[in-house]
C-alpha positions as CSV (number, residue, x, y, z in Angstrom):
1,M,0.0,0.0,0.0
2,T,1.5,3.3,-1.0
3,I,1.4,6.4,1.1
4,W,-1.1,8.0,-1.3
5,T,-3.5,4.9,-1.1
6,F,-3.2,5.0,2.7
7,G,-3.9,8.7,2.8
8,W,-7.0,8.5,0.6
9,T,-8.3,5.4,2.7
10,V,-7.9,7.3,6.0
11,A,-9.5,10.5,4.5
12,L,-12.5,8.6,3.1
13,L,-13.0,6.6,6.3
14,G,-12.8,9.8,8.4
15,M,-15.4,11.5,6.2
16,G,-17.7,8.4,6.3
17,G,-17.4,8.1,10.0
18,T,-18.2,11.8,10.5
19,M,-21.3,11.4,8.3
20,L,-22.4,8.3,10.2
21,V,-22.0,10.0,13.6
22,L,-24.0,13.1,12.4
23,W,-26.7,10.9,11.1
24,L,-26.9,8.9,14.3
25,L,-27.0,12.3,16.2
26,S,-29.9,13.5,14.0
27,L,-31.8,10.3,14.6
28,L,-31.3,10.7,18.4
29,I,-32.6,14.3,18.3
30,L,-35.7,13.1,16.4
31,L,-36.3,10.4,19.0
32,L,-36.0,12.8,21.8
33,K,-38.4,15.2,20.1
34,T,-41.0,12.5,19.8
35,I,-40.5,11.4,23.4
36,F,-40.5,14.9,24.8
37,P,-42.7,17.1,22.6
38,Q,-42.4,20.8,23.0
39,E,-45.3,22.4,24.8
40,P,-46.3,25.9,23.5
41,R,-45.8,28.7,25.9
42,E,-48.6,31.1,26.8
């Protein structure tokens, strides 16, 4: 494995991991919104 192949592999895995974590966080936020709905203030 050349240094360029290793670099691209690490970069792509890092970007994919970041997108996966952001997607999981958005699912967690949606789940919390359904469990605890926001009540309108008067």
